[in-house]
C-alpha positions in Angstrom: 85.5 106.0 35.6 86.2 102.7 33.9 86.8 99.7 36.0 90.3 98.2 36.2 89.1 95.3 34.1 88.1 97.6 31.3 91.3 99.6 31.6 93.4 96.4 31.3 91.3 95.3 28.3 92.0 98.5 26.6 95.7 97.9 27.0 95.4 94.4 25.6 93.6 95.7 22.5 96.4 98.2 21.8 99.1 95.6 21.5 99.9 93.1 18.7 102.3 91.1 20.9 101.4 90.0 24.4 103.7 87.9 26.7 102.4 86.3 29.8 104.7 85.4 32.8 104.1 83.7 36.1 106.3 82.9 39.1 109.2 80.5 39.5 108.6 77.0 40.7 105.0 77.2 39.5 102.0 75.5 41.0 98.7 74.7 39.2 97.3 78.2 39.8 100.4 79.8 38.2 100.1 77.6 35.1 96.3 77.7 35.1 96.0 81.4 35.2 98.9 81.9 32.7 97.8 79.3 30.1 94.1 80.0 30.7 94.6 83.7 30.0 96.6 82.8 26.9 93.9 80.5 25.6 91.2 83.2 26.2 93.3 85.9 24.4 94.2 83.5 21.5 90.5 82.8 20.9 89.5 86.4 21.3 92.3 87.9 19.1 93.6 85.3 16.6 95.5 88.1 14.8 97.7 88.8 17.9 100.9 87.0 18.9 100.3 85.6 22.4 103.1 83.9 24.3 103.4 82.1 27.7 107.0 82.0 29.0 108.9 80.4 31.9 110.6 77.1 32.6 108.5 74.1 31.9 107.9 71.8 34.9 107.7 68.2 33.8 105.5 67.2 36.7 102.8 69.6 35.6 103.2 69.0 31.8 99.9 67.1 31.9 98.1 70.4 32.3 98.8 71.4 28.7 97.0 69.5 25.9 99.3 71.1 23.3 102.5 69.6 21.9 104.5 72.5 23.3 104.1 73.5 26.9 105.9 76.9 27.2 106.9 79.3 24.5 110.6 79.9 23.8 111.0 83.4 22.4 114.0 85.6 21.6 114.7 88.9 23.4 113.6 91.0 20.5 110.0 89.8 21.0 109.7 92.1 24.0 110.1 95.2 21.9 106.7 96.9 21.7 105.1 94.1 23.7 102.6 94.1 26.5 103.8 91.9 29.3 101.3 90.4 31.8 102.5 88.8 35.1 100.0 86.5 36.8 100.0 85.0 40.3 103.3 86.5 41.3 103.4 88.8 44.4 107.1 89.9 44.1 109.0 90.9 41.1 112.2 88.9 41.9 110.0 85.7 41.8 108.9 86.3 38.2 110.1 83.4 36.0 112.2 85.0 33.2 113.3 88.4 34.2 113.0 89.8 30.7 109.5 90.8 31.7 110.8 94.4 32.4 111.9 94.7 28.7 108.2 95.0 27.7 106.9 98.4 26.6 104.1 98.2 29.2 103.5 95.7 32.1 100.5 94.5 34.0 100.3 92.6 37.3 97.3 90.3 38.0 97.5 88.6 41.4 95.6 87.5 44.5 98.5 87.7 47.1 99.1 90.7 49.4 100.4 93.6 47.2 103.7 94.1 49.2 105.6 94.7 45.9 103.4 96.9 43.7 105.4 96.4 40.5 104.2 97.0 37.0 102.5 99.9 35.1 99.1 98.4 35.8 98.0 96.4 38.8 94.9 94.4 39.4 95.2 92.7 42.8 92.4 91.1 44.8 94.1 90.1 48.0 92.5 87.1 49.7 90.8 85.9 46.5 90.9 82.1 46.3 93.1 81.9 43.1 94.4 84.0 40.3 92.6 81.6 38.0 89.3 82.8 39.5 90.2 86.4 38.7 91.0 85.4 35.1 87.5 84.0 34.7 86.0 87.1 36.3 88.0 89.2 33.8 86.4 87.2 31.0 82.9 87.7 32.5 83.4 91.5 32.8 84.5 91.8 29.1 82.6 89.0 27.3 80.2 91.6 25.9 83.2 93.5 24.5 84.7 90.5 22.6 86.5 88.2 25.1 85.9 84.6 24.3 86.0 81.6 26.7 86.9 78.2 25.4 86.7 74.6 26.8 90.5 74.6 26.9 90.7 77.8 28.9 87.9 76.6 31.3 89.9 73.4 32.0 93.1 75.3 32.8 91.3 77.7 35.1 89.5 74.9 36.9 92.9 73.2 37.5 94.3 76.4 38.9 91.4 76.9 41.3 91.4 73.3 42.5 95.1 73.5 43.1 95.2 76.8 45.0 92.2 75.9 47.2 93.7 72.6 48.2 90.9 70.7 46.5 88.4 73.2 48.1 89.6 72.6 51.6 91.0 76.1 52.2 89.0 78.7 50.2 85.4 77.6 50.4 83.8 80.9 49.7 80.6 81.5 47.6 82.4 83.3 44.8 84.8 80.4 44.3 82.0 77.9 43.9 80.1 80.2 41.7 83.0 80.4 39.3 83.5 76.7 39.4 79.8 76.2 38.6 80.2 78.4 35.6 83.3 76.5 34.4 81.4 73.2 34.6 79.2 74.6 31.8 82.2 74.0 29.4 83.3 70.7 28.0 86.3 69.2 29.6 87.0 66.0 31.6 87.1 67.2 35.2 87.4 63.6 36.4 90.6 63.2 34.4 91.8 66.4 35.9 91.3 65.1 39.5 92.9 61.8 38.5 96.0 63.6 37.3 96.2 65.7 40.4 95.6 62.9 42.9 97.6 60.0 41.3 101.2 59.6 42.4 103.9 57.2 41.5 105.0 54.3 43.6 108.1 56.2 44.6 106.0 59.2 45.6 103.8 56.9 47.7 106.8 55.6 49.5 108.0 59.1 50.3 104.5 60.0 51.6 104.8 57.1 54.0 108.3 58.3 55.1 106.9 61.8 55.7 104.1 60.6 57.9 106.4 58.3 59.9 109.1 60.9 60.4 107.3 64.1 61.1 108.5 65.9 64.2 105.4 67.2 66.1 106.0 69.7 68.9 103.6 70.0 71.9 102.4 73.3 70.4 101.0 71.5 67.3 103.7 72.5 65.0 105.0 69.7 62.7 108.1 69.8 60.5 110.3 67.6 58.4 113.6 68.3 56.7 114.0 66.6 53.3 117.7 66.5 52.4 118.9 66.1 48.8 120.3 62.7 49.6 117.0 61.5 51.0 114.9 62.8 48.1 117.3 61.1 45.7 116.8 57.8 47.4 113.1 57.8 46.4 113.9 58.4 42.7 111.0 60.8 42.2 112.3 61.9 38.7 109.8 64.4 37.4 107.2 64.4 40.1 108.9 66.7 42.6 107.9 66.8 46.2 105.0 69.2 46.3 102.6 66.3 46.8 103.8 65.8 50.4 102.9 69.3 51.6 99.2 68.5 52.5 100.1 65.3 54.4 100.6 66.7 57.9 97.1 68.1 57.8 95.8 64.6 58.1 97.1 64.4 61.6 94.5 65.8 64.1 96.8 67.5 66.5 98.8 69.3 63.9 98.0 73.0 63.8 100.8 74.3 61.5 103.5 72.6 59.6 106.6 73.2 57.4 108.4 71.0 54.9 112.1 72.0 54.5 113.7 70.8 51.2 117.4 71.1 50.7 118.4 72.8 47.4 121.5 72.3 45.3 123.0 75.5 46.7 122.7 74.1 50.3 119.9 76.3 51.4 116.3 75.2 52.1 113.1 75.9 50.4 110.3 76.0 53.0 106.6 75.2 52.3 104.7 76.6 55.3 101.1 75.9 56.1 98.6 76.5 59.0 95.1 76.0 60.0 95.1 78.3 63.1 97.7 81.0 63.1 98.6 83.5 60.3 101.9 82.5 58.8 102.5 84.8 55.9 104.0 87.5 58.1 106.4 84.8 59.5 107.3 83.9 55.9 108.1 87.5 55.2 110.8 87.3 57.9 112.4 84.5 55.9 112.6 85.9 52.4 109.1 84.7 51.5 105.4 85.4 51.7 102.1 84.2 50.5 98.6 83.7 51.9 97.7 83.9 55.6 97.5 80.1 55.8 99.8 79.0 53.0 103.1 80.6 52.3 106.6 79.9 51.1 109.9 80.9 52.5 113.7 80.3 52.5 116.1 79.1 55.2 119.7 79.9 54.0 121.4 77.9 56.8 120.5 75.2 59.4 120.5 78.1 61.9 117.7 79.7 59.9 115.8 76.3 59.9 116.0 76.3 63.7 115.0 79.9 63.9 111.9 79.4 61.7 110.8 76.4 63.7 111.2 78.4 66.9 109.2 81.4 65.5 106.2 79.3 64.4 106.3 77.2 67.6 106.3 80.4 69.8 103.4 81.9 67.7 101.3 78.8 68.3 102.1 78.9 72.0 101.2 82.6 72.2 97.9 81.9 70.5 97.1 79.1 72.9 98.0 81.3 76.0 95.8 84.1 74.6 92.9 81.8 74.3 93.4 80.4 77.8 93.5 83.9 79.3 90.4 85.0 77.4 88.6 81.9 78.5 89.4 82.5 82.2 88.4 86.2 81.9 85.0 85.1 80.5 
């Protein structure tokens, strides 16, 4: 029986129009896997129409070296099109819900497959990044016509660096093997890291505020609530607030943390991280999900904010008590 990679490649070869989607509020891996796959398919099939759709995020516009970042296509383009969703665990999170209008759909992802949408699914749960999977897809089919380019390699590298937290979270052999292969292509990886690490003066000031105002509970859980009014004070413009998420990890006694950001609707987007307990199941209780140590969630009210804080706090306490009991028994 043909591998899933071969089966997906057969579908790609059948279609003249291919539309690639990713999740809302994209991160580097969402853009990297989406635009990296687009670059590979464009180089491999110049006669096909390949599109990447979704809202452009100004703060990540540096990732694209083209004059246009995302494609703006009419509804009729979906007729007789193959639609590929990358790096998106749940169908409601797909940016641009026209995806279901395609003639056939494919899901490529590395998150838990809690929502097995799509006609075809290639899911490698626990893989470091969807961008890693896209490179592996190229490797599996390069003898059958897939072409890797410097442009695609750069985009996939950005995606991997972003989703591994600069190689702090997913330091497995396969990730570094893929990165080693990507270094064989020509792109300025130093410029990539400069773009990812450099922040504006306003962002630096917010970073200082975050570190000074974190609430750290005795359990090791740290959290901060960013209100709309507070964020507006720092005049971040296009940079967003994602850059503050790794900051609590710099504090030695922090074991898990959450950044709550108030939205225009009055609810809170939650970025949840951990280096000890598994937090994606907690995120599932709050309209979210993700990786065991890095997830997203939603708190619709201030009561939900308090409830999420209590849930993570209690999970850390329970883990500590279990270790204490195990140590005494030994």
